[in-house]
Phi, psi and omega in degrees: 000127181283130177256125182255119177284158180277074175233147176275186186295336180272356178095357181274160180287131181280139178266135179263016184287331181242181183251019177296152178295136181228152173224124176257132188242138176218152181234141178194119175052050177075012179245130176256119181251138179229127177247123183259144179210167179091199183255120182250084180231180183301325182287338190243344187294338178297335181289336187248356186298316181298318180294322179295323179292326175296321178294322181298333182279349182285149183215177179090023181241150178264338183214145174243117180252123182244129178249115183252015186288336183265004179286124182280320182207143182213143173232192185296329178295314177293321178297322179294322180296318179290320179295326177297319177298317180297315183294325179298315181285332176294325177293336177272010180061037177259133178289136184241131176234134177247141179214153174079007181284145177283173179297320179297315180296321179297316180295316181295315180297320179294316181294316180295319179297318179295319181292320181292320185273355179289131180285135180296146179287125182249127179290173180298138182293140179285134178298142182288334183280129182293329178293317179294322177297320179295317179295323178296318178297320178297317179298318178297320179294324178296317178294323176296321177297320177298314180297319178295322179295315179296319178295324178294317178296324178294317178298315182296314179294318180293330177295311180295317180295323179297320178293320180294322179296323177297314181294325182292333179274004179088005179254120180290157175299135186289107181290334180298319179295320180293314181293327177296318178291323176298320179295318182287315185273331184260295183298319181293340182267355184301313182302312183291324179294316179297315181298309182295319181293319178298319179295315180296316178299319178295320180295316179299315180295319181295314180292320177296317179296322180297318181284320183287341180295335178294335182254005181066029183242046184299327184295336182286356174297334177294316177299317181299309182295314184297309183292315184295319182288312187287327182271323190236294194292327183300305182289324183292314180294322178295315180297320180295318179293322178291324177298319179284329184270304186270325179298317178294325179294319178299314179298317181294319181295309181293322179295319178293324176293324177294320180295322181272009177063023176288331176295317177295325179295323176297321177295322182296322182274008172091016180257150175275110185297329179293314179294325182283317187268318189272319186304311179298325181288320178294315179299318180297320179293317181297327178279318188284322187295316175299321178296318178293328178295318178299315179297319179296322178298314179298318181294318180294319177295323176299315176297323177294321178298315181295315181295319180294324178294319183283321188265328185242005180056037175264111182294156181304322180297316178294322178299314182292321178298316179292326180296325179294331178278325188284330185239162173220188183295327180297325178294320180290313184287337178300326177275320184292329180299328182289333191300312180298323179293319177294324178296318178297319181294313181298312181294320181292314180296319179297321179291319178299313180295326177295321179288343180270358182293137177271211185259014183235157177294329178297318178297320179299314179297319180297317183284330174295315177299314179299323180298312181295314182296312181295320180298313180296318180298311182291325178297317179294319177299316179297321178297320176295320177297320177297320179299317178293323179294316178297321179293325180291324181261006179055049180261000000 
């Protein structure tokens, strides 16, 4: 039986007057014995770290015997210090024996040992070829698009179902919430929509008049402004501005409620959060965006009239007379038909991104940005699809 004298690592006699961590070391027949005592916690292990490192450097032993019976208190810091000593001697192929440890010390040593020896999780290795990396990124984006599409269909279906469930329980859809959203998304957006549309209409008229003046066809700037604004730019510019203004607001509102667990609270009290939160916003967008498109068309035509008057000396009366010849009802409705579909896309994408927000402000910012970018991208794609469809049916 190995007898361990009460000496510290330097060979001096250990004093038991205080509770500082101590280690007594003894050697006998190829066995290195260490007896630990005192308090081994985060506040005190720094006092013994240097002595433990000296012990770790010792070699020429077949067995390491550790006595933990005199330890008064230990936490994870002390357990890690002892586990480090054990691992060093295990790497030297030295047999290690522990004795006298309490139940708490046994649990801590086991947990610390498992955590230290656990291999870190390594993600999939990046392919060395840049072409393969590019193809991998494309594949990941395709899967993300699929997930977003499925989530959008779920949001759309749950929105309709949420409204029906309200009606089925005898409670009508709350019109106050819908009108409040119309006021925020529609009425509140009128100034910026009018300003931007008037500027765009004036720019289109000025550039068109400048180019057509070379051919002596200044009057055809009316046809250019009327068809381009009413069929394409009016609804497209309005949808882009609404995506940046109202789409980001929807994502931020729903995302902040998700962060504060208010969405879960709605589920707990028996309400469908999609029907309560998303339905009024979608309905408000579907109503507000066509109305804003009409206002944007008038503002853009007004800007075109002023620009044509200044650059081509086309008086407003002549501009309006030519406009009546250049456009018809199909030109007007070609743009207005797109507005409800663009409103559904903006509201659905904004709601999906809001529901994907995690528990951090960084996540909220990322999803608000993604909401605006995706909404604008899909709106432009939809506008192109409508253009091809109109050309196919000669509308």
